[in-house]
C-alpha positions, 0 to 999 in steps of 0.5 A, a space after each residue: 712658130 708652130 707646135 712640133 717644129 723643133 725650134 723656138 719656144 712652146 707653151 711651157 716657155 722652154 726653148 726647143 733645140 740646143 737651148 733646152 738643156 741650158 734652160 733646164 739647167 739654169 732654171 732647175 730650181 723652178 721645177 718641182 721634183 716628183 717624189 713618192 706621195 707618202 713622203 710628201 704627205 708626211 712632210 705636210 703633216 709635219 709642217 702642219 703639226 698634225 698626227 695621223 690620228 687627227 687626220 684619221 678622225 677628220 677623214 672617215 677613212 679606215 685606220 689600216 688603209 690610212 696608215 698604209 697610205 702614209 707608209 707607202 704600201 697603198 696608193 689612194 684613189 683620187 677621192 680618198 686623197 682629196 679627203 686626206 687633203 681636206 683633213 690636213 687643211 691643205 691649200 689648193 697648190 698643195 692639193 694639186 701637188 698631192 694629186 700629181 704625186 699620186 698620178 691622179 688628175 688635178 682639179 680642173 676648174 672647167 669640170 663642175 665637180 672639180 670647180 666646186 671642190 676648188 671652191 671648197 678648198 679655197 674657202 677652207 671647208 671641212 669634209 662635212 661641209 664639202 660633202 654637203 655642198 656637193 650633195 646639195 648641188 646634185 654632184 657625187 660626194 667624195 667616196 
């Protein structure tokens, strides 16, 4: 079946037509609920028993800016958010979810810089090691 034909399944696996509502209702728990980034960060911080001070010390982000992010008054840029994710020692799934909640592009393995960042997350690199790796490869560091 061709894309856009209005019936059958597409690349999401969700059937088209009248079966769509039933499928979504029956599989609702398989979808993530999009929520504000700061709520998600706070939840992750609590799960990992981290304090904002610990995150601040690991990110090299200005204190007031970081606190504004965690209160929902500011939305970080992609690189700043990645710094926060590194400081929180998040796994790749949580990093991607944070990027989605922030309406930022997820890390995409076919983009060289993103592929390097994915590898750094998968290997648990801290911010210094991540920055060093990016720099050594001639890629933009996280700003």
